[in-house]
C-alpha positions as CSV (number, residue, x, y, z in Angstrom):
1,M,22.1,-15.5,-28.9
2,V,21.1,-12.7,-26.5
3,S,19.3,-9.8,-28.1
4,W,19.3,-6.3,-26.8
5,S,15.8,-5.5,-28.0
6,G,14.3,-8.9,-27.5
7,H,15.9,-10.0,-24.2
8,V,17.9,-7.3,-22.3
9,L,15.5,-4.3,-22.8
10,P,12.4,-6.1,-21.7
11,V,14.2,-7.2,-18.5
12,I,15.3,-3.6,-17.8
13,V,11.8,-2.2,-18.4
14,T,10.3,-4.8,-16.1
15,V,12.8,-4.2,-13.2
16,A,12.5,-0.4,-13.6
17,I,8.7,-0.5,-13.5
18,W,8.7,-2.9,-10.6
19,F,11.1,-0.8,-8.6
20,F,9.5,2.6,-9.0
21,A,5.9,1.3,-8.9
22,T,6.5,-0.5,-5.7
23,G,8.1,2.6,-4.2
24,L,5.3,4.8,-5.3
25,I,2.7,2.5,-3.8
26,A,4.6,2.3,-0.6
27,W,4.9,6.0,-0.4
28,L,1.1,6.5,-1.1
29,D,0.1,3.9,1.5
30,N,2.4,5.3,4.2
31,R,1.0,8.9,3.9
32,D,-1.7,10.4,6.1
33,R,-4.9,8.5,5.7
34,A,-6.7,11.6,4.7
35,T,-4.9,11.3,1.4
36,F,-6.2,7.8,0.7
37,P,-9.4,8.8,-1.1
38,R,-7.6,10.8,-3.7
39,S,-4.9,8.1,-4.1
40,L,-7.6,5.5,-4.6
41,A,-9.4,7.6,-7.2
42,L,-6.2,8.2,-9.2
43,G,-5.4,4.5,-8.8
44,G,-8.8,3.6,-10.1
45,L,-8.3,5.8,-13.2
46,A,-4.9,4.1,-13.8
47,G,-6.5,0.7,-13.4
48,V,-9.3,1.5,-15.9
49,A,-6.6,2.8,-18.3
50,G,-4.7,-0.4,-17.8
51,L,-7.8,-2.5,-18.7
52,V,-8.4,-0.3,-21.8
53,A,-4.8,-0.8,-22.8
54,I,-5.1,-4.6,-22.5
55,L,-8.2,-4.6,-24.6
56,A,-6.7,-2.3,-27.2
57,A,-3.6,-4.4,-27.6
58,A,-5.3,-7.8,-27.5
59,Q,-5.9,-8.0,-31.2
60,S,-2.3,-7.2,-32.2
61,V,0.9,-9.3,-31.9
62,S,3.3,-6.5,-32.5
63,V,6.1,-5.7,-30.1
64,G,4.4,-2.4,-29.2
65,A,1.2,-4.2,-28.4
66,V,3.0,-6.6,-26.2
67,Y,4.5,-3.8,-24.2
68,L,1.2,-2.0,-24.0
69,S,-0.6,-5.1,-22.7
70,F,2.2,-5.7,-20.2
71,V,2.0,-2.2,-18.8
72,G,-1.8,-2.3,-18.8
73,A,-1.7,-5.4,-16.6
74,L,0.7,-3.8,-14.2
75,L,-1.6,-0.8,-13.9
76,V,-4.5,-3.0,-13.1
77,W,-2.4,-4.9,-10.6
78,S,-1.1,-1.7,-9.0
79,W,-4.7,-0.6,-8.5
80,H,-5.4,-3.7,-6.5
81,E,-2.2,-3.3,-4.5
82,L,-3.1,0.3,-3.6
83,A,-6.6,-0.7,-2.6
84,F,-5.3,-3.5,-0.3
85,L,-2.5,-1.5,1.3
86,T,-4.7,1.5,2.0
87,G,-7.1,-0.9,3.7
88,A,-9.9,-0.1,1.3
89,V,-10.1,-3.7,0.1
90,A,-8.6,-6.1,2.6
91,G,-10.9,-8.4,4.5
92,P,-13.8,-8.5,7.0
93,R,-11.4,-9.1,9.9
94,R,-9.4,-6.0,10.9
95,T,-8.0,-7.1,14.3
96,P,-4.9,-9.2,15.3
97,C,-5.1,-13.0,15.4
98,P,-6.1,-14.2,18.9
99,P,-3.0,-15.5,20.6
100,D,-4.5,-18.9,21.5
101,T,-5.6,-19.7,18.0
102,S,-3.9,-22.4,15.9
103,G,-4.5,-24.8,13.1
104,L,-7.6,-24.3,11.0
105,G,-8.9,-21.6,13.2
106,R,-5.8,-19.5,12.7
107,F,-6.0,-20.2,8.9
108,A,-9.7,-19.1,8.9
109,H,-8.8,-15.8,10.7
110,A,-5.9,-15.1,8.4
111,S,-8.1,-15.8,5.4
112,A,-10.7,-13.4,6.7
113,A,-8.1,-10.7,7.0
114,V,-7.4,-10.7,3.3
115,L,-10.5,-12.3,1.9
116,H,-11.9,-9.4,-0.1
117,H,-8.6,-8.7,-1.7
118,E,-8.1,-12.3,-2.8
119,I,-11.6,-12.4,-4.2
120,A,-11.1,-9.1,-6.1
121,L,-7.8,-10.5,-7.6
122,A,-9.4,-13.8,-8.6
123,L,-12.4,-12.1,-10.2
124,T,-10.1,-9.7,-12.1
125,A,-7.9,-12.6,-13.3
126,L,-11.0,-14.4,-14.6
127,L,-12.2,-11.2,-16.3
128,L,-9.0,-10.7,-18.1
129,I,-8.8,-14.4,-19.2
130,A,-12.4,-14.2,-20.5
131,L,-11.9,-10.9,-22.4
132,T,-8.7,-12.1,-24.1
133,W,-9.5,-15.8,-24.4
134,S,-9.4,-16.0,-28.2
135,A,-7.3,-12.9,-28.8
136,P,-3.8,-13.3,-30.4
137,N,-2.2,-11.2,-27.6
138,Q,-2.9,-12.6,-24.2
139,I,0.1,-11.1,-22.4
140,G,-2.0,-8.9,-20.1
141,A,-4.0,-11.8,-18.7
142,I,-0.9,-14.0,-18.4
143,V,1.0,-11.2,-16.5
144,F,-1.8,-10.7,-14.1
145,V,-2.3,-14.4,-13.4
146,L,1.5,-14.8,-12.9
147,L,1.5,-11.9,-10.4
148,F,-1.5,-13.4,-8.6
149,A,0.2,-16.8,-8.3
150,L,3.4,-15.3,-7.0
151,R,1.7,-13.1,-4.5
152,L,-0.5,-16.0,-3.2
153,S,2.6,-18.1,-2.8
154,A,4.3,-15.3,-0.8
155,K,1.2,-14.9,1.5
156,L,1.1,-18.7,2.1
157,N,4.8,-18.7,3.0
158,M,4.4,-15.8,5.4
159,F,1.5,-17.6,7.1
160,V,3.4,-20.8,7.5
161,G,6.5,-19.0,8.6
162,V,9.7,-17.8,6.9
163,P,13.2,-16.9,8.3
164,N,12.8,-13.2,7.3
165,A,9.3,-11.7,7.1
166,S,10.4,-8.1,6.4
167,T,7.6,-5.6,6.9
168,D,9.3,-2.3,6.3
169,I,6.9,-1.2,3.7
170,L,3.7,-2.4,5.5
171,P,1.7,0.7,6.4
172,P,0.8,1.2,10.1
173,H,-2.9,0.7,9.7
174,L,-2.3,-2.9,8.5
175,G,0.1,-3.7,11.3
176,Y,-2.4,-6.3,12.7
177,L,-1.5,-8.5,9.7
178,T,1.9,-9.4,11.1
179,S,0.1,-11.3,13.9
180,Y,-0.9,-13.8,11.2
181,F,2.7,-14.5,10.2
182,G,4.2,-17.8,11.2
183,P,7.4,-18.3,13.2
184,N,10.8,-17.4,11.8
185,R,11.8,-20.7,10.2
186,F,12.8,-22.3,6.9
187,T,10.0,-24.6,5.8
188,L,9.5,-27.2,3.1
189,L,6.9,-24.9,1.5
190,L,9.5,-22.2,1.1
191,A,11.9,-24.6,-0.4
192,A,9.3,-26.0,-2.8
193,T,8.1,-22.6,-3.9
194,L,11.6,-21.4,-4.4
195,A,12.3,-24.4,-6.6
196,A,9.1,-24.0,-8.5
197,S,9.7,-20.3,-9.1
198,V,13.3,-20.9,-10.3
199,A,12.0,-23.7,-12.6
200,L,9.3,-21.3,-14.0
201,A,11.8,-18.5,-14.6
202,A,14.2,-20.9,-16.3
203,W,11.5,-22.2,-18.6
204,L,10.4,-18.7,-19.5
205,G,14.0,-17.8,-20.2
206,W,14.3,-20.8,-22.4
207,Q,11.2,-19.7,-24.3
208,A,12.6,-16.3,-24.8
209,M,15.9,-17.6,-26.1
210,A,14.1,-20.0,-28.5
211,A,11.8,-17.4,-30.0
212,E,12.3,-15.8,-33.3
213,A,14.8,-12.9,-33.1
214,G,13.0,-9.6,-32.7
215,S,9.6,-11.1,-32.5
216,A,6.8,-10.2,-30.2
217,Q,7.0,-13.7,-28.8
218,M,10.6,-13.1,-27.8
219,V,9.7,-9.8,-26.0
220,G,6.7,-11.3,-24.3
221,A,8.6,-14.3,-23.0
222,S,11.4,-12.0,-21.8
223,L,8.9,-9.8,-19.9
224,L,7.4,-12.8,-18.3
225,F,10.9,-14.2,-17.5
226,A,11.8,-11.0,-15.7
227,L,8.6,-11.1,-13.6
228,A,9.2,-14.7,-12.7
229,A,12.8,-13.8,-11.8
230,L,11.6,-11.0,-9.5
231,G,9.3,-13.6,-7.9
232,V,12.4,-15.7,-7.2
233,I,14.1,-12.7,-5.6
234,E,11.0,-12.0,-3.5
235,H,11.1,-15.6,-2.2
236,L,14.8,-15.4,-1.6
237,F,14.2,-12.3,0.6
238,F,12.2,-14.6,2.8
239,A,15.2,-16.8,3.4
240,L,17.9,-14.2,3.6
241,P,18.5,-11.4,6.2
242,L,17.5,-8.6,3.9
243,R,15.1,-5.8,4.6
244,D,12.8,-4.4,1.9
245,G,13.3,-1.0,3.4
246,A,16.9,-1.1,2.0
247,L,15.4,-1.0,-1.5
248,W,12.5,1.4,-0.9
249,G,13.7,3.5,2.0
250,W,13.6,6.5,-0.4
251,A,9.8,6.0,-0.6
252,L,9.4,5.7,3.2
253,P,10.2,9.1,4.8
254,T,8.2,8.1,7.9
255,R,9.7,4.6,8.2
256,K,10.8,4.9,11.8
257,S,7.5,6.3,13.0
258,A,5.6,3.8,10.9
259,A,7.4,1.0,12.6
260,T,6.4,2.3,16.0
261,S,2.8,2.7,14.8
262,V,2.8,-0.9,13.6
263,N,3.8,-2.2,17.0
264,T,1.2,0.0,18.7
265,A,-1.5,-1.3,16.3
266,I,-0.7,-4.9,17.1
267,E,-0.7,-4.3,20.8
268,N,-4.0,-2.4,20.9
269,G,-5.8,-4.1,18.0
270,V,-6.2,-0.8,16.1
271,T,-7.6,-1.2,12.6
């Protein structure tokens, strides 16, 4: 039986945080670059607060502790996203992919464009796993690892090629990244990752339904289900003619000028 507090509310909380946090990050990353240092400082404080929240909640299996750990993981993740989208932590390569590059050479260039970001995410995931390894509440680490896996899947799909690689919220200074996107096509990789993400969301949903009513386990599984379902939606966006700007246009007051800047950055190789 579906429970309001155990199933519905966690999904609403997850979707609300995802929607507004993504919009806030998009807004910060599309502002004047002179504002980035302050945004990064505030983001760093939020990330540290998130880490403290995860550690504080790790020894409790109450519903409140599960929510606290969940929000803490999202704060740490948002810190990384802000660092990447401002260009502070991206990769050693800050120029478009050479037009005559293909195969392993193209993959090497694409990897170099996001290498520092991926290393930072991997190290943070390992840190959270290590800090909560024997703790009764490991939701924070699980949430971060799930987000990492979904984001890595999205990046690999864009590299191989998807029918709709929407870039409305990509800031102008990262416009060169679109040169590493594959052709507009539906691939076996996209089909496989869609199937895998649907299967994961279904399994987490089943775990939530099977958990004891009102328990922290039910809430935790519902939160993870909601994140996995959002991952399914993100991958569906790759296959359907939908623009991310339709969801976060309110956070992108300079969307039109940003699009022009992206094209200019690609043509001129501006970092």
